[in-house]
N, C-alpha and C positions, 0 to 999 in steps of 0.2 A: 697812726699806728695801722699796721695791716693785719687783717684777719683772713683766715681760710674758713669758709663755710662748706661743710660736706652735708649734702641733703640727699637722703635716701627716700626714693619713691615708695609709696604703699604698693603692695602686690596688686597686680592688675590695674596699675595706674596709667598705662600707656595711653589709653584713649583720652583720659583727662589731660595728660601732658600735651598731647597733640592738639587738642582743641583749645588749650590755653597758651600755646606756644607764642603766637603773635603778640599777645598782651605781655607775656614775660619779656620778650625781646624788646618791646617798646619801653618797658620799665627799666631794663638794663641800659638802653640807649639814653634815657632820661637822666640817669645817674651820672653820665659822662665820665670824667676822670676819677670819680670815686671807685669805679669798677677797673681793677688792674688786669684781670683775666677771668674768664668764665667759660664753662662748657659742660656738656653732659657726660656722665658716665654711661658706658654701654655694656650690655650683657653679651653672652656668648653668641646670641642671635643677631647681634649688631644693633639692636634697638636701645634707646635711651632708657635709663632706669634710676636716674639720679642726677644731681648737679654738683659741681664744685665752683665756687665764686670766691675770688680773692678781691677784697675790697678794703678801702681806707676808711676808717672811723675813729672818733675820739677815744672810745673805750668799748668794751664788750656789750654794754647795755645799748649804746648808740648803734652798734653793728646789728644787734638783735632787732632794734626798732626798724632799721632799714630793711632787713630780710623779712620782717613780718608784712611789709607792704608788697612783696613779690606776688604777682598774680598766682603763681603756683602755690605759694603758701596760703593765700586767700581762699583758694578753691579746695584746700585740704589735700594736695597731692603728696605731701611729704609724710612718711612714717616717722622719721626723726631727723633732727638738724643738730649737727655738731659745730661749735664755733671755737676756733683756736687762734690765739695770737701767733703771728708769723713774721719772721725776719727774712727779707728777700736779699740774699747775698750773692747768688750766682746769676749772671746775665741780666742783672737789674738795669733796665735802660735809663733809670733816673739816678743811678749811683755815679 
């Protein structure tokens, strides 16, 4: 099952995001095909201020467990995380 995680950074989180970025990208890479798409949200200034991750997991609890291992989450970057089940209908390369 697919899930979309919307992760909003805490205010003034840019420095923490930048210093943790390489560990976060290594974590994304380690998950391999579990991650279907991912990238940052950006503010009007063009700077990242959150993340969107589409991933495959057995259920919402398993998805949350995966996300809790994200170095961004471990460092306390996120003000809030929303997880929603998602059905990929348009331009799904696996369909």
